[in-house]
PALO-549531 format. One line per field, with one value per residue: residue in one letter; y, z, x of N, C-alpha, C in turn; residue number from 0. Coordinates in Angstrom, 1 decimal, always signed. Layout:
PALO-549531
res: A ...
n.y: Y ...
n.z: Z ...
n.x: X ...
ca.y: Y ...
ca.z: Z ...
ca.x: X ...
c.y: Y ...
c.z: Z ...
c.x: X ...
n: NUM ...
This chain:
PALO-549531
res: M E S L Q S N L I A T V Q Y L S Q D I G E R S Y L D V K K L T M V A D F I E E R F R A C G C S V K R Q P F S Y G S G I Y H N V I G E I S S S H D A K D G I L V I G A H Y D T V V G T P G A D D N A S G I A G L L E L A R L T A L S P H R R T V R F V A F S L E E P P V F M T S R M G S H V Y A R S L K D E G I P V F G M I S L E M L G Y Y C D V N D C Q Y Y P L S I F R W F Y P E K G N Y I A F V G N I A S R S F T N K L K R S F A S V S S L P L E S L N G V S V I P G V D F S D H R S F W K F G F P A F M I T D T A F Y R N P N Y H G P G D T P D T L D Y Q R M A E L V A G L H K A L G T V
n.y: -1.1 +0.9 +1.6 +1.8 +4.2 +6.3 +5.8 +6.7 +9.9 +10.5 +10.7 +12.2 +14.7 +15.3 +15.9 +18.0 +20.1 +20.1 +20.4 +20.8 +23.5 +21.7 +22.2 +22.2 +23.9 +24.2 +21.8 +21.5 +20.7 +18.5 +16.4 +16.1 +14.6 +12.5 +11.3 +10.0 +8.6 +6.4 +5.9 +4.8 +2.8 +1.2 +0.6 -1.3 -3.6 -3.6 -3.4 -1.0 +1.2 +4.7 +6.5 +8.9 +11.7 +14.8 +18.4 +21.4 +23.0 +21.2 +18.1 +15.6 +12.8 +9.2 +6.9 +4.2 +1.4 -1.9 -4.8 -8.6 -11.5 -14.9 -16.4 -16.5 -14.4 -14.1 -11.8 -9.7 -7.4 -5.1 -1.8 +0.9 +3.9 +7.6 +11.1 +12.7 +15.9 +19.9 +22.0 +25.5 +27.3 +26.1 +23.4 +20.9 +19.1 +17.6 +17.4 +16.2 +14.7 +13.1 +10.9 +9.8 +9.2 +6.9 +5.6 +4.4 +3.5 +1.1 -0.5 -1.1 -3.3 -4.7 -6.0 -7.0 -9.0 -10.3 -10.3 -12.0 -11.2 -9.6 -6.3 -3.2 -0.4 +3.7 +6.4 +9.5 +11.9 +15.5 +16.1 +17.7 +21.4 +23.0 +21.0 +19.8 +17.2 +16.6 +15.3 +15.8 +14.8 +13.2 +10.4 +9.8 +9.8 +7.1 +4.8 +5.0 +4.2 +1.8 +0.5 +0.6 -1.2 -3.5 -4.5 -6.7 -5.1 -5.5 -3.8 +0.1 +1.8 +5.3 +7.3 +9.5 +12.6 +11.5 +12.0 +13.9 +14.4 +15.5 +15.9 +16.6 +17.6 +18.0 +19.1 +18.4 +18.6 +18.6 +18.1 +18.2 +19.0 +17.2 +14.5 +14.8 +13.2 +10.2 +10.4 +10.9 +13.5 +14.2 +14.2 +12.4 +9.9 +7.6 +8.0 +5.7 +6.3 +6.7 +5.4 +4.6 +2.6 +1.3 +0.3 -2.3 -3.2 -1.5 -2.2 -4.5 -4.4 -3.0 -4.4 -5.6 -4.6 -3.6 -5.6 -5.9 -4.1 -1.6 +2.0 +4.2 +3.7 +4.8 +4.7 +5.7 +5.7 +7.5 +9.8 +11.5 +14.1 +15.4 +17.2 +16.5 +13.8 +12.4 +14.0 +13.0 +10.5 +8.7 +9.5 +8.9 +6.2 +5.3 +6.3 +4.7 +2.6 +1.1 -0.3 +1.7 +3.6 +6.0 +6.7 +8.4 +11.3 +13.7 +16.4 +18.9 +19.5 +18.8 +19.9 +22.9 +23.9 +23.2 +23.0 +25.4 +28.0 +26.9 +23.8 +22.4 +19.6 +19.4 +18.9 +17.0 +13.7 +11.1 +8.9 +7.5 +7.5 +5.0 +3.3 +3.6 +2.6 +0.0 -1.8 -1.4 -2.5 -5.5 -5.9 -6.0 -8.5 -10.3 -9.7
n.z: -0.3 +0.9 -1.3 -3.5 -2.8 -2.7 -5.6 -6.7 -5.4 -6.9 -9.4 -9.6 -8.9 -11.2 -13.3 -12.3 -10.9 -12.0 -15.3 -15.4 -15.9 -18.8 -20.8 -23.7 -25.5 -25.6 -27.0 -27.2 -24.8 -23.9 -25.3 -24.3 -22.3 -23.5 -24.2 -21.6 -20.6 -21.9 -21.5 -19.1 -20.0 -21.0 -19.6 -17.1 -18.1 -20.3 -23.9 -26.1 -28.0 -29.9 -30.1 -32.7 -33.3 -34.8 -33.8 -33.9 -35.3 -34.3 -33.1 -30.9 -28.7 -27.5 -25.3 -25.2 -23.3 -22.8 -21.8 -22.1 -21.9 -21.0 -20.6 -22.4 -21.9 -23.9 -23.3 -23.4 -23.7 -20.3 -19.8 -19.0 -18.3 -18.5 -18.7 -19.5 -19.8 -18.5 -17.8 -18.8 -17.1 -14.5 -12.6 -11.8 -9.9 -8.9 -10.6 -13.6 -12.5 -10.6 -11.3 -13.8 -12.4 -11.1 -13.1 -14.1 -11.8 -11.9 -13.9 -13.7 -11.1 -12.9 -14.5 -12.8 -11.5 -13.0 -14.8 -15.2 -17.6 -20.5 -20.1 -20.7 -20.7 -20.7 -21.2 -21.8 -24.5 -24.6 -22.5 -21.5 -21.1 -24.4 -26.0 -24.2 -23.4 -26.2 -29.7 -30.3 -27.7 -26.2 -25.3 -26.7 -29.4 -28.9 -28.0 -30.2 -32.7 -31.2 -30.7 -33.9 -35.0 -34.3 -31.8 -28.4 -25.4 -21.9 -19.8 -18.5 -17.0 -16.1 -14.6 -12.4 -10.9 -8.4 -5.8 -3.1 -0.4 +3.2 +5.5 +7.6 +8.7 +6.4 +4.7 +2.1 -0.7 -2.7 -6.1 -5.1 -3.1 -1.5 -1.9 +0.5 +2.5 +1.7 +1.4 +3.1 +5.0 +5.2 +3.2 +2.7 +0.9 -1.6 -4.5 -7.1 -10.5 -12.4 -15.3 -15.6 -17.8 -17.1 -14.5 -13.9 -14.4 -12.5 -9.8 -9.8 -9.5 -7.6 -5.4 -5.6 -4.1 -2.5 -0.7 -0.1 +0.3 +2.7 +2.8 +2.7 +0.0 -2.2 -4.3 -7.4 -9.9 -11.7 -14.1 -16.4 -16.6 -13.6 -12.2 -13.1 -13.6 -15.6 -16.3 -17.6 -18.9 -18.7 -20.3 -23.5 -24.2 -23.1 -25.1 -27.4 -26.3 -23.7 -21.2 -18.2 -16.0 -13.6 -11.3 -8.9 -7.0 -6.0 -6.9 -7.9 -5.9 -3.3 -4.2 -3.1 -5.0 -7.6 -11.2 -10.6 -9.6 -7.4 -7.4 -6.2 -6.2 -2.9 -1.6 -1.8 -1.2 -0.4 +0.9 +0.7 -1.3 -2.2 -1.4 -2.1 -4.9 -4.4 -3.9 -5.5 -7.8 -6.5 -6.4 -9.4 -10.1 -9.9 -11.7
n.x: +0.8 +2.0 +3.9 +2.5 +0.9 +3.1 +3.0 +0.9 +1.4 +3.4 +3.4 +0.6 +1.8 +3.3 +2.6 +0.0 +2.1 +4.8 +4.1 +1.0 -1.0 -3.2 -4.6 -7.1 -6.1 -2.5 -1.1 +1.3 +1.9 -0.1 +0.6 +3.5 +2.1 +0.8 +3.0 +4.6 +2.0 +2.5 +4.9 +4.6 +2.8 +3.6 +6.0 +5.2 +3.9 +2.1 +0.8 +0.2 -1.8 -1.9 -4.5 -4.6 -6.2 -8.8 -9.2 -9.6 -7.3 -5.1 -3.9 -4.3 -4.6 -5.9 -4.6 -3.6 -3.8 -3.7 -4.4 -4.3 -6.0 -6.2 -8.7 -12.1 -13.8 -17.3 -18.8 -17.3 -14.0 -13.4 -13.0 -11.3 -11.5 -10.1 -9.7 -6.8 -6.7 -7.1 -9.3 -8.9 -6.5 -6.2 -4.6 -5.0 -5.2 -6.6 -8.7 -7.7 -5.8 -5.9 -7.4 -6.0 -3.3 -4.6 -5.6 -3.3 -1.7 -3.3 -3.4 -0.8 -0.7 -2.4 -1.3 +0.7 -1.1 -3.4 -6.2 -9.5 -10.8 -9.9 -8.6 -8.4 -7.0 -7.4 -6.1 -7.7 -7.9 -9.3 -11.5 -12.8 -14.1 -14.3 -15.0 -16.2 -18.9 -19.8 -19.5 -17.2 -15.2 -12.3 -12.5 -16.1 -14.7 -13.4 -15.2 -16.6 -15.1 -14.7 -17.4 -17.5 -15.9 -17.2 -16.4 -17.3 -18.5 -18.0 -18.0 -17.9 -15.5 -15.5 -12.6 -13.2 -11.7 -10.5 -9.5 -10.4 -11.4 -13.4 -14.5 -16.0 -19.1 -21.9 -20.1 -20.3 -22.3 -25.4 -27.1 -29.5 -31.9 -33.9 -31.9 -30.0 -31.4 -31.2 -28.4 -25.0 -23.7 -20.8 -18.4 -17.4 -16.6 -16.2 -18.0 -20.0 -21.0 -24.5 -26.3 -29.3 -29.8 -27.4 -27.0 -27.1 -24.6 -23.0 -24.1 -23.3 -20.2 -20.1 -21.2 -19.3 -16.6 -17.8 -17.2 -14.6 -13.5 -13.3 -13.4 -16.1 -18.8 -20.9 -23.9 -25.4 -27.7 -29.3 -31.1 -30.3 -31.0 -30.4 -28.1 -24.8 -24.7 -24.1 -21.7 -19.2 -16.3 -18.0 -20.9 -20.0 -19.7 -22.3 -23.6 -23.7 -24.5 -23.2 -22.5 -21.7 -19.7 -19.3 -16.7 -16.1 -14.9 -16.6 -16.4 -17.4 -19.5 -18.3 -15.5 -14.1 -12.0 -12.6 -11.9 -10.4 -7.3 -6.8 -6.8 -4.9 -1.9 -1.4 -3.5 -5.0 -6.2 -3.9 -4.0 -6.4 -6.8 -5.3 -6.3 -8.8 -7.5 -6.7 -9.2 -10.7 -8.8 -9.3 -11.9 -12.6 -11.5 -13.2 -14.8
ca.y: +0.1 +2.2 +1.9 +2.5 +5.6 +7.0 +5.9 +8.2 +11.0 +10.9 +11.3 +13.6 +16.0 +15.4 +16.4 +18.6 +20.5 +20.1 +20.0 +22.1 +23.6 +20.7 +22.0 +22.1 +25.1 +23.9 +20.6 +20.3 +19.4 +17.4 +15.2 +15.6 +13.7 +11.1 +10.0 +10.3 +8.2 +5.5 +5.2 +4.1 +2.0 -0.3 -0.4 -2.1 -4.6 -3.5 -3.8 +0.2 +1.9 +5.8 +6.9 +9.9 +13.1 +16.1 +19.4 +22.7 +22.9 +20.7 +16.8 +14.9 +11.6 +8.6 +6.1 +2.6 -0.2 -3.3 -6.3 -9.3 -12.3 -16.1 -16.6 -16.0 -13.8 -13.9 -10.5 -8.6 -6.7 -4.4 -1.0 +2.0 +5.6 +8.4 +12.4 +14.1 +17.6 +20.0 +23.4 +26.9 +28.0 +24.8 +22.7 +20.4 +17.6 +16.2 +17.4 +14.9 +14.1 +12.5 +10.0 +9.9 +8.2 +5.9 +4.6 +3.9 +2.1 -0.2 -1.0 -1.5 -3.4 -5.4 -6.6 -8.0 -10.1 -10.6 -10.2 -13.2 -10.5 -8.4 -4.6 -1.5 +1.2 +4.6 +7.9 +10.7 +13.9 +16.1 +15.7 +19.2 +22.6 +24.0 +20.1 +18.7 +16.8 +16.9 +14.3 +15.9 +14.2 +11.6 +9.4 +9.5 +8.9 +5.9 +4.8 +4.9 +3.4 +0.6 +0.2 +0.7 -2.1 -4.7 -5.2 -6.4 -4.1 -6.1 -2.2 +0.9 +3.1 +6.1 +7.1 +11.4 +12.8 +10.5 +12.6 +14.9 +14.1 +16.1 +14.9 +18.0 +17.9 +19.2 +19.5 +17.6 +18.8 +17.5 +18.7 +18.2 +19.0 +15.4 +14.0 +14.9 +12.3 +9.7 +10.1 +11.5 +15.3 +14.3 +14.2 +11.0 +8.5 +7.4 +7.3 +4.9 +7.1 +5.9 +5.5 +3.5 +1.0 +0.8 +0.1 -3.8 -3.5 -0.5 -2.8 -5.6 -3.4 -1.8 -5.8 -6.1 -3.1 -3.5 -6.7 -6.2 -2.8 -0.7 +3.0 +4.0 +3.8 +5.9 +5.4 +6.5 +5.6 +8.1 +10.1 +12.6 +16.0 +15.3 +17.8 +15.5 +12.5 +12.0 +14.8 +12.3 +9.8 +7.0 +10.3 +9.4 +5.0 +5.7 +7.0 +3.7 +2.0 +0.5 +0.2 +2.5 +4.7 +7.3 +6.7 +10.0 +12.0 +13.8 +16.9 +20.8 +19.0 +18.6 +19.9 +23.9 +24.5 +23.0 +24.0 +26.5 +27.4 +26.1 +22.3 +21.7 +17.8 +19.1 +19.3 +15.2 +12.3 +10.5 +7.2 +7.2 +7.1 +4.4 +2.1 +2.6 +1.4 -1.4 -2.3 -1.2 -4.0 -6.6 -5.7 -6.2 -9.7 -11.1 -9.4
ca.z: +0.1 +0.6 -2.7 -3.8 -2.4 -3.1 -7.6 -7.0 -4.6 -7.6 -11.1 -9.9 -9.1 -12.3 -14.2 -12.4 -11.2 -13.2 -16.1 -15.2 -17.5 -19.8 -21.9 -25.1 -26.2 -25.1 -27.8 -27.0 -23.0 -24.3 -25.8 -22.9 -20.9 -24.0 -24.2 -20.7 -20.0 -22.6 -21.3 -18.2 -20.0 -21.8 -18.4 -16.8 -19.5 -21.3 -25.1 -26.3 -29.2 -29.7 -31.3 -33.0 -34.0 -34.5 -33.0 -34.7 -36.0 -33.7 -33.3 -30.2 -29.2 -26.7 -25.3 -25.0 -22.8 -22.5 -20.6 -23.0 -20.7 -22.0 -20.3 -23.1 -22.1 -24.3 -22.9 -23.9 -22.5 -20.0 -20.5 -17.6 -18.9 -17.2 -19.3 -19.0 -20.3 -17.9 -18.5 -18.6 -16.0 -13.5 -12.8 -12.2 -9.7 -8.3 -12.4 -13.2 -12.5 -9.8 -12.3 -14.5 -11.3 -10.2 -14.0 -14.0 -10.7 -12.1 -14.8 -13.2 -9.9 -12.8 -15.5 -12.1 -11.3 -14.6 -14.8 -16.0 -19.0 -21.4 -19.7 -21.4 -20.1 -21.9 -21.8 -22.7 -24.3 -24.3 -22.0 -20.9 -22.5 -25.1 -26.4 -23.2 -24.4 -27.3 -29.5 -30.4 -26.9 -26.9 -24.9 -27.8 -30.6 -28.9 -28.2 -31.5 -32.7 -30.5 -32.0 -35.7 -34.8 -33.2 -30.3 -27.5 -23.9 -20.6 -19.1 -18.6 -15.6 -16.1 -13.0 -12.5 -10.4 -7.0 -4.1 -3.0 +0.8 +3.5 +7.3 +9.0 +8.6 +5.7 +3.2 +0.9 -1.3 -3.6 -6.8 -5.2 -1.4 -1.6 -1.7 +1.8 +2.9 +1.9 +1.0 +3.7 +5.2 +5.3 +1.3 +3.3 +0.8 -3.1 -5.8 -8.3 -10.6 -13.8 -16.0 -15.8 -17.9 -16.6 -13.2 -13.5 -13.5 -11.9 -9.0 -9.5 -8.9 -5.8 -4.7 -5.5 -3.5 -0.5 -0.2 -0.1 +1.6 +3.6 +2.0 +2.5 -0.8 -2.3 -5.9 -7.9 -10.9 -12.0 -15.3 -17.1 -15.9 -12.4 -12.7 -12.7 -13.9 -16.9 -16.6 -17.6 -20.4 -18.9 -21.4 -24.4 -24.3 -23.4 -26.9 -28.2 -26.6 -23.3 -19.7 -18.1 -14.4 -13.3 -9.9 -9.0 -5.2 -6.7 -8.0 -7.7 -5.2 -2.5 -3.5 -3.3 -5.5 -9.3 -11.7 -10.2 -9.3 -5.3 -7.7 -5.9 -4.8 -1.2 -1.1 -2.1 +0.0 -1.1 +1.7 +1.1 -2.9 -2.3 -0.8 -3.9 -6.1 -4.1 -3.7 -7.5 -8.4 -6.0 -6.8 -10.8 -10.3 -9.8 -12.9
ca.x: -0.2 +2.9 +4.4 +0.3 +0.5 +3.9 +3.3 -0.2 +1.3 +4.4 +2.4 +0.2 +3.1 +4.5 +0.9 -0.4 +2.6 +6.1 +3.7 +0.7 -2.2 -3.2 -5.8 -6.9 -4.7 -1.2 -1.2 +2.5 +1.4 -0.6 +1.8 +4.0 +1.3 +0.4 +4.3 +4.8 +1.2 +2.0 +5.8 +4.2 +1.8 +5.0 +6.8 +4.0 +4.1 +1.0 +0.4 +0.2 -1.7 -2.3 -5.2 -5.0 -7.4 -8.2 -10.0 -9.3 -5.9 -4.8 -3.5 -4.3 -4.5 -5.8 -3.3 -4.8 -2.9 -4.3 -3.8 -5.1 -6.6 -6.2 -9.8 -12.8 -15.0 -17.9 -19.5 -16.1 -13.6 -13.5 -12.9 -11.1 -10.8 -9.3 -9.0 -5.8 -7.1 -7.9 -9.4 -7.9 -6.2 -6.3 -3.7 -5.8 -4.4 -7.6 -9.3 -7.8 -4.8 -5.9 -8.1 -4.8 -2.9 -5.4 -5.5 -1.8 -1.8 -4.4 -2.8 +0.4 -1.2 -3.2 -0.3 +1.0 -1.9 -4.4 -7.4 -9.9 -11.3 -9.0 -8.7 -8.1 -7.0 -7.7 -6.1 -8.1 -7.7 -10.4 -12.6 -13.1 -14.9 -15.6 -15.6 -17.2 -20.4 -19.9 -18.8 -15.4 -14.2 -11.8 -13.8 -16.4 -14.0 -13.1 -16.4 -17.5 -14.1 -15.1 -18.7 -17.6 -15.0 -18.0 -15.8 -18.3 -17.4 -19.3 -18.5 -16.8 -15.4 -14.4 -12.2 -13.3 -11.5 -10.8 -8.0 -10.6 -12.5 -14.4 -15.0 -17.1 -21.3 -22.6 -19.3 -21.2 -23.3 -26.3 -28.1 -31.2 -32.2 -33.9 -30.9 -30.0 -32.7 -30.4 -27.3 -24.4 -23.5 -19.9 -18.0 -15.7 -17.4 -16.2 -19.5 -20.3 -22.5 -24.2 -27.5 -30.1 -29.8 -26.1 -27.4 -26.5 -23.2 -22.6 -24.1 -22.5 -18.5 -20.3 -21.4 -17.8 -15.1 -17.6 -16.7 -13.0 -12.5 -13.8 -14.0 -17.4 -18.8 -22.0 -24.1 -26.7 -28.0 -30.2 -31.4 -29.0 -31.5 -29.9 -26.7 -23.3 -24.4 -23.1 -20.1 -17.8 -16.4 -19.0 -21.0 -19.6 -20.3 -23.4 -24.0 -23.2 -25.0 -22.1 -22.7 -20.1 -20.4 -18.0 -16.4 -15.8 -15.1 -18.6 -16.8 -18.1 -20.1 -17.4 -14.1 -14.2 -11.4 -12.9 -11.8 -9.8 -6.1 -6.2 -6.6 -3.2 -1.8 -1.4 -5.4 -5.4 -6.0 -3.9 -4.0 -8.5 -6.7 -4.4 -7.5 -9.5 -7.4 -6.4 -10.0 -11.0 -8.4 -9.2 -13.4 -12.8 -10.4 -14.1 -15.8
c.y: +1.3 +3.0 +2.6 +3.7 +6.4 +6.8 +7.4 +9.4 +11.9 +11.1 +12.9 +14.4 +15.9 +16.2 +17.3 +20.4 +20.4 +20.5 +21.0 +22.2 +22.6 +21.5 +22.3 +23.0 +25.0 +22.0 +20.3 +19.8 +18.3 +16.5 +14.8 +14.4 +12.7 +10.4 +9.4 +8.6 +6.7 +5.2 +4.0 +2.9 +0.4 -0.7 -1.1 -3.6 -4.5 -3.4 -2.4 +0.2 +2.9 +5.8 +8.3 +10.9 +14.1 +17.4 +20.2 +22.7 +22.2 +18.9 +16.0 +13.3 +10.7 +7.7 +5.3 +1.8 -1.0 -4.7 -7.2 -10.6 -14.0 -16.9 -16.6 -15.6 -12.3 -12.5 -9.5 -7.8 -5.5 -2.9 +0.2 +3.0 +6.4 +9.9 +13.0 +15.2 +18.0 +22.1 +24.4 +27.5 +27.1 +23.7 +21.4 +18.8 +17.1 +16.0 +17.2 +13.9 +12.7 +10.4 +9.3 +9.0 +6.8 +4.6 +3.7 +2.7 +0.5 -1.1 -1.4 -3.4 -5.2 -6.3 -7.8 -9.2 -9.9 -10.7 -11.5 -12.7 -9.2 -6.9 -3.8 -0.7 +2.9 +5.8 +9.0 +11.8 +14.2 +15.9 +17.1 +20.5 +23.2 +22.0 +19.1 +18.6 +16.8 +15.5 +14.9 +15.2 +13.0 +10.4 +8.9 +9.1 +7.6 +4.8 +4.5 +4.1 +1.7 -0.4 -0.4 -1.5 -3.3 -5.3 -5.2 -5.9 -4.7 -4.5 -1.1 +1.3 +4.4 +6.6 +9.2 +11.6 +11.5 +10.6 +13.7 +14.5 +14.9 +15.5 +15.4 +17.7 +18.8 +20.1 +19.5 +18.2 +18.0 +18.6 +18.9 +18.0 +17.4 +14.2 +13.5 +13.9 +10.2 +9.4 +10.9 +12.9 +15.0 +13.9 +13.0 +9.1 +8.1 +7.4 +6.3 +5.6 +7.0 +6.1 +4.6 +2.4 +0.8 +0.4 -1.6 -3.8 -2.4 -1.7 -3.7 -5.6 -3.4 -2.9 -6.0 -6.3 -3.4 -4.5 -7.4 -4.8 -1.5 +1.3 +3.1 +4.3 +4.2 +4.8 +6.1 +6.2 +6.0 +8.5 +11.1 +14.3 +15.8 +15.7 +17.0 +13.7 +12.2 +13.4 +14.6 +11.3 +8.8 +8.0 +9.1 +7.7 +4.5 +5.9 +5.7 +2.8 +0.4 +0.7 +0.6 +3.7 +5.0 +6.8 +8.0 +10.3 +13.1 +15.3 +18.2 +20.1 +18.8 +19.8 +21.7 +24.3 +23.5 +23.3 +24.8 +26.7 +26.3 +24.8 +21.7 +20.3 +18.0 +19.1 +17.5 +14.6 +11.0 +8.2 +6.7 +6.8 +5.4 +3.1 +2.2 +1.8 +0.4 -1.8 -2.5 -3.0 -5.0 -6.9 -6.2 -7.5 -10.4 -10.5 -10.0
c.z: -0.3 -0.9 -4.1 -4.0 -2.7 -4.4 -7.1 -6.6 -6.6 -9.0 -11.1 -9.1 -9.8 -13.4 -13.2 -11.4 -11.8 -14.4 -16.1 -15.5 -17.8 -20.8 -23.5 -26.2 -26.3 -26.1 -26.8 -25.0 -23.4 -24.9 -25.2 -22.5 -21.6 -23.7 -22.8 -19.8 -20.8 -22.1 -19.9 -18.3 -20.2 -20.9 -17.4 -17.1 -20.0 -22.4 -24.6 -27.5 -28.7 -30.7 -31.5 -33.3 -33.7 -34.2 -33.6 -35.1 -35.1 -33.5 -32.3 -30.6 -27.4 -26.8 -25.2 -24.3 -22.6 -22.2 -21.3 -21.1 -22.0 -21.7 -21.9 -22.3 -23.2 -24.2 -23.1 -22.6 -21.8 -20.1 -19.1 -17.9 -18.0 -18.2 -18.1 -18.8 -18.8 -18.4 -18.7 -17.4 -14.5 -13.4 -12.6 -11.3 -9.4 -10.0 -13.3 -13.4 -11.4 -10.3 -13.0 -13.2 -10.8 -11.6 -14.3 -12.9 -12.0 -13.0 -14.9 -12.3 -11.5 -14.1 -14.6 -11.3 -12.1 -14.2 -15.8 -17.2 -19.5 -20.8 -20.1 -20.9 -20.8 -21.1 -22.1 -23.1 -24.9 -24.2 -21.6 -21.6 -22.7 -26.2 -25.2 -23.3 -25.2 -28.4 -30.9 -28.7 -27.3 -26.3 -26.3 -29.1 -30.2 -28.8 -29.4 -32.5 -31.9 -30.8 -33.7 -35.9 -34.7 -32.0 -29.2 -25.8 -23.1 -19.8 -19.6 -17.7 -16.4 -14.5 -13.5 -10.9 -8.5 -5.5 -4.0 -1.8 +2.2 +5.0 +8.2 +8.0 +7.4 +5.1 +2.1 +0.2 -2.7 -4.9 -6.8 -3.5 -0.8 -0.9 -0.2 +2.5 +2.9 +1.1 +2.1 +3.7 +5.4 +4.0 +2.0 +2.6 -0.7 -3.9 -6.9 -9.0 -12.0 -13.9 -15.5 -15.9 -18.0 -14.8 -12.7 -13.3 -13.1 -10.2 -8.3 -8.7 -7.7 -4.6 -4.2 -4.6 -2.9 +0.1 +0.6 +0.2 +2.1 +3.8 +1.6 +0.6 -1.0 -4.0 -6.3 -10.0 -11.2 -13.9 -15.7 -16.6 -14.8 -12.7 -12.5 -13.0 -15.1 -17.4 -16.6 -19.0 -20.5 -20.2 -22.8 -24.8 -24.2 -24.9 -27.3 -27.6 -25.3 -22.3 -19.3 -17.2 -14.6 -11.7 -9.6 -7.2 -5.2 -6.4 -7.2 -6.2 -3.9 -2.4 -4.3 -4.6 -6.9 -9.7 -11.6 -9.9 -7.9 -6.1 -7.8 -5.9 -3.4 -1.3 -1.2 -0.5 -0.4 -0.2 +1.1 -0.9 -3.3 -2.1 -1.9 -4.6 -5.9 -3.5 -4.5 -7.8 -7.4 -6.3 -8.9 -11.6 -10.1 -10.8 -14.3
c.x: +0.8 +3.9 +3.4 +1.1 +1.5 +3.6 +1.9 +0.3 +2.2 +4.2 +1.0 +0.8 +3.3 +3.4 +0.6 +1.0 +4.2 +5.5 +2.6 -0.1 -2.0 -3.9 -5.9 -5.7 -3.0 -1.6 +0.0 +2.7 +1.3 -0.2 +2.1 +3.5 +1.2 +1.5 +4.4 +3.2 +2.2 +3.7 +5.7 +3.2 +2.6 +5.7 +6.3 +3.7 +2.8 +1.1 -0.2 -0.4 -1.4 -3.4 -5.2 -6.3 -7.2 -9.4 -9.2 -8.5 -4.8 -4.3 -3.7 -4.6 -5.0 -4.8 -4.1 -3.8 -3.8 -3.6 -4.6 -5.2 -6.8 -7.8 -10.7 -14.1 -16.1 -18.1 -18.8 -15.6 -14.3 -12.6 -12.5 -10.3 -10.6 -8.7 -7.7 -5.2 -7.2 -8.5 -8.6 -8.0 -6.2 -4.9 -4.0 -5.0 -5.5 -8.2 -8.6 -6.7 -4.3 -6.6 -7.0 -3.8 -3.5 -5.3 -3.7 -1.0 -2.5 -4.2 -1.1 +0.1 -1.9 -2.1 +0.6 +0.2 -3.5 -5.3 -8.6 -10.4 -9.6 -9.3 -7.9 -8.3 -6.3 -7.6 -6.5 -7.8 -9.1 -11.8 -13.4 -13.5 -13.6 -15.7 -16.7 -18.4 -20.7 -19.0 -17.2 -14.4 -13.2 -12.2 -14.8 -16.1 -13.8 -13.7 -17.3 -16.4 -14.8 -16.6 -18.5 -16.3 -15.7 -16.9 -16.8 -17.7 -18.4 -19.1 -17.2 -16.6 -14.5 -14.1 -11.8 -13.3 -11.9 -10.1 -8.8 -11.6 -12.9 -14.7 -15.9 -19.1 -21.3 -21.5 -19.1 -21.9 -24.0 -27.3 -29.6 -31.7 -32.7 -33.1 -30.1 -30.2 -31.4 -28.7 -26.3 -23.8 -21.7 -19.3 -16.9 -16.1 -16.6 -17.4 -19.3 -21.2 -23.0 -25.8 -27.8 -30.0 -28.0 -26.6 -27.3 -25.3 -22.0 -23.0 -23.3 -20.3 -18.5 -20.5 -19.6 -16.0 -16.1 -17.0 -15.5 -12.5 -13.5 -14.1 -15.0 -17.8 -20.2 -22.4 -25.2 -26.9 -29.5 -30.1 -30.5 -29.9 -30.8 -28.2 -25.8 -23.7 -24.1 -22.2 -19.1 -17.3 -17.6 -19.9 -20.7 -20.1 -21.7 -24.3 -24.3 -23.8 -24.2 -22.6 -21.7 -21.1 -19.3 -18.0 -15.8 -15.6 -16.2 -17.9 -16.7 -19.1 -19.2 -16.0 -14.2 -13.3 -10.9 -12.4 -10.9 -8.4 -5.7 -6.1 -5.5 -2.7 -1.8 -2.9 -6.0 -5.3 -5.3 -3.8 -5.6 -8.0 -6.5 -5.7 -8.2 -9.2 -7.3 -7.9 -10.6 -10.2 -8.9 -11.3 -13.3 -12.4 -11.7 -15.4 -15.5
n: 0 1 2 3 4 5 6 7 8 9 10 11 12 13 14 15 16 17 18 19 20 21 22 23 24 25 26 27 28 29 30 31 32 33 34 35 36 37 38 39 40 41 42 43 44 45 46 47 48 49 50 51 52 53 54 55 56 57 58 59 60 61 62 63 64 65 66 67 68 69 70 71 72 73 74 75 76 77 78 79 80 81 82 83 84 85 86 87 88 89 90 91 92 93 94 95 96 97 98 99 100 101 102 103 104 105 106 107 108 109 110 111 112 113 114 115 116 117 118 119 120 121 122 123 124 125 126 127 128 129 130 131 132 133 134 135 136 137 138 139 140 141 142 143 144 145 146 147 148 149 150 151 152 153 154 155 156 157 158 159 160 161 162 163 164 165 166 167 168 169 170 171 172 173 174 175 176 177 178 179 180 181 182 183 184 185 186 187 188 189 190 191 192 193 194 195 196 197 198 199 200 201 202 203 204 205 206 207 208 209 210 211 212 213 214 215 216 217 218 219 220 221 222 223 224 225 226 227 228 229 230 231 232 233 234 235 236 237 238 239 240 241 242 243 244 245 246 247 248 249 250 251 252 253 254 255 256 257 258 259 260 261 262 263 264 265 266 267 268 269 270 271 272 273 274 275 276 277 278 279 280 281 282 283 284 285 286
């Protein structure tokens, strides 16, 4: 657990401190990050591919690391993804260096102890505005390619802001006041959030995670009119009929540094991040 935590810290610091802002405006920085992710995937034993795509006058890259399984999982591969870009004006430690750090550690752990189904770890470029919730998102480009190639997908998990927690009453907010009847006042948990069509997939992972980890977990499978339910890369996979949900610290419903200059490495809880990644790796081994 100690090495896992130190690796998470190192990745978040490199992305948000050494490189810093990684917006769509800086193709050079995004390419540097893509190179870093590809190197890390290769170092842990993944087979690696890049998926270039254009937006405006720039060329951006999704980076895919695959760990194949010898088992024949007829219901498809598992996709785990996270975006590595930021909005303009933020170093993006939680959003989303934390997700990329989790992705890289999951790939490393899976290479050491492979699961029974093939897993593709995908680092997406361009999740943030101005392409947010459009077909120009890197995740949309990748999900469409899976559909076009006829690749069966068991499910997709989007790692979207994993590192911010708070332990005082009323530090956790919700899109509607009625949510306070069912969910905690403290932001000391991780959330699995998906649509109704993905409920079975979400619940299966929720049960598996709860059986191997003591980190508090809440879940919601709802409709997109609830603000935040579709605010990440999992949304792109819904568009092509794939079950998908995001794992999140609930973003702007908890983290006051969201999309701002204060989203820095020192604001994150790496012990809880490590607990999450370790638990998720164990839980994925059962699916």
